[in-house]
C-alpha positions, 0 to 999 in steps of 0.5 A: 378195351377203351384205351387212349393216350396223350403222351408228349414226345419223349426220348426213346429210353424214357418212353420205353420205360414208361411203356413198360411200367404202364404195361405192367400196371395194366396187367396187374391192375386189371386183376383189381380195377375196372378203369385205369388212369395215368397222370403226368407230374402236373396231374393231367390224364395222359393215358386211360383204359377201361369202361370209362364211358360207362363209369364216368360218362366220358370216353378215354379220348375225352379224358386226355389232358384233363386235370384229375381235380376237374374229374373229381366231384367237388366235395372230394377235391380236397380228398384227391389232393391229399391222396396224391400227396400220399402217393408223392410222399410214400409211393402209393395210395391204399384202397380208399373211396372217392367219387368222380364228376362226369356229364351224367353227374356224380358217380357212386363211391368208387374204390380207388388205389394207385402209386407214383414213380419219381424215376418215371417223371413222377407219373401217377398210376391210378386204378378205380373200381365199383364197390366200397372196401371196409377192410384191408388184408395185410401181411400180418392179418386183417387190419380192421378199418373205420368205415367212415374214414378208411383209417385204422379203428381204435384197436387196430391203431393201438396195435399199429402204434406199438408195432411201429414205435415200440418195435422200431429198430434204434437209429431209424428216423425219429418218430412221434405219436400225435393225438388229435381231438375235435371237442364239440364234434357232436354239435357239429354233426347235428348241423351237418347232413349225412353227406357232408359228414361223409365228405368231411370224414373222408377228407380228414382221414386222407389228410392224416394219412398223407402226413403219417410215416408210411401213408397208413399210420393213422387211426380213428380212436373215437368219433371225435378223436384221431391219432397218427405216427409221423416223423419229428419234422412234421408241422403239427400246427399246419396239420391242425390248420388244415383239419380246421379248414376242412371242418369250416368248409363242411360246417353250414354255419362256417363256425368250425371247431377248435382242433387240439393235439398232443404229441408224445415222443418216444425215447427208445434208448432209455426204455425197454420195448415192453415199457414203450408198449405199455406207455403207448397203450396207456396214453391212447386209453387215457386219451379215449376216456377223457370226458367233459371238463377233463378234455384237455390234451396238455398233460399228454404232450410229454415223453413216453418215459414219464407215461411209461413210468405212470403206466408201470405204477398203475399196473403194479397198483392194480395188481396189488389191488387184485391180489389183496382183493382190495375192492368191493362188490356192488349189486344191481337187480335184474327184474322180471318185467311182468311180476317185478320179482328179482331174478338175479343180481349182477355183481359190479366191482367198486375200487378204492377212491385212491385209484383215481379212475372209474370202475369202467376205466379200471376194467378197460385198463385191466383188459388193455394191459392183460390183467383182466383174467386175474381180476375176473378170477378174483371177482368170481372168488369174491362173489362166491364168498358173498354167496357163501354167507347167504343161506344155502336154501336161498334163491339169491342168484348172482351173475359175475362178469367174464371179459371176452379176453378171459374166455380165450385165456387157458390159465383162467379157464383152468383156475375157474373150473378148479374154483367151481369144482371146489364150490359145487353148491354154487350151481344154479346160484352163480351165473356168468355174463360175458362182456367185451364179446367182440374180443372172442376171436375163436367162437367155437372155443368160446362155445366150448367154454360156455357149454362146460359152464352150462353142463356144470349148472351155471347159466351164461348171459351175453352182454351188449347184444344188438349193438352190431351185426356180429351179434347174430353170429354169436346168437347162432354159434354160442349156446347161451341162456340169456342175452342182455340187450344193449342199452343204447340200442334199446333207447334208440328203438324207443326213438326210431319209427320202426324201433318197436317192430325191430326190438319185437322181432329181435326178442321173438327170435331169441324166444324161438331159440330158447334164449332169455332177454334182459333190457339194460339202462331202464332208468324211467318208467316209460322205458319199462313199459316199452320193453314190456310191450316188446316182450322183453323178459327182464330189465335192469337200470336206475329205475330200480336203484343204483348198484349197492353193496346191500341187496336188501335196499332194492326191495323198497325201490321196486314200486308195486304200481309198475308191476300189476302182476306182482305177487301179493298186489 
């Protein structure tokens, strides 16, 4: 083992304590790490072990006395400062990514962890290994991480926030949630290269974690939006300034962005745990959905009381809308790419204007507040009622959406099966399209649900296919009839150099498995031509009309010249 130590003279008990701690550190860390470093309170190396020559380009002896900042790649020096601040505030550094600088240049990204012990002269104990982590196992289960920042992803952050704030025992140090936005980030991203963006995101992630309660209470809610849980004494203006400095350093124009934030106080004494949880989830969802001119955080800087009240009122209003079926069903056709014949319609909900949110926001709200199963049942009932008004010998088929949340809800499954048994005539005419498939935790149970629908004569479609690697697991596990290709994936395929080859291969795989394909978001004729050349069977999009409550309108919108194989042309 390559080991070197440059420890100054110490008293016998102190030296003994440090040696014991170091020996324990070495024994435990070598189960995980390849290189171990010990820093003194001035952040200089006093002990090194492991294949330092192979990893960094310097042997252990050459590392002695060097400041850790001098061993870190220039682009990661802000990051190491924030990570050591995390260790100083919270005792330990979680598994993150960093690069070192040696005689041979910058190392590949290394997994990095460690801790600081104040009672041992504030020494830092750091461990490094090759390989970059993407998620961390915790006592409560796997917490999914944002790959680019190492922070909690949106869903994991929401879970963490409700656990930390809604479930915090009374009398604990007052905690708050602050939401941070970076308007204009997309333009900044275009100015930066991939490497600069990677450095920026890692630095922003470290800064947020360093200022959170435990050093791990921060998340990336969207590309340009973050959140953290912190103590009431945190200087938010200083944190904004710190993030602003990081952005300016990464921006080739040095222009940077304005950093916006909103802080939500949690007044536990006046609210139940359920009210607090509802208010927090409601706030995070509102923050995530802010768009364009609505992008202002001023109205989110308030106490959780008012937000919880607003959340409760929204829940009650939505429940009443569902119970009374006070929503309409609009339809959008799914069309054969070769013939232009309508294969079926997708049923889409349209809510009263008084609700004040888009259909997407309403559905998301229902999913996050546990009301989606009730809505999915109400939607299926409404579509069956509509189908019942069409001639029984009609060939009109309709796909009704089912959230991945609902697939795992036993009461929903039982009530849906009862509804279908009472309307056996819907076989072959009523289809089901599973949305939010990422919410299906148990794929075997989900496949049982799909098989029961198919055995009863109902085709099943999986929405947003091709948007992530997990979709291939769905394709191999779930016995669906059709997959709907994610619209953004189709658009990206049209732009990418190898996009057509990729999409053709994906469609070919589906064809071999006997699974049909639908390309969504086809709004221009060139998109139709592209997916047709790729072998996609069906298309959906504004090219053939926006959703409408009157399906007869679509026939006049399907232009014959786009479909040379159309019957009668």
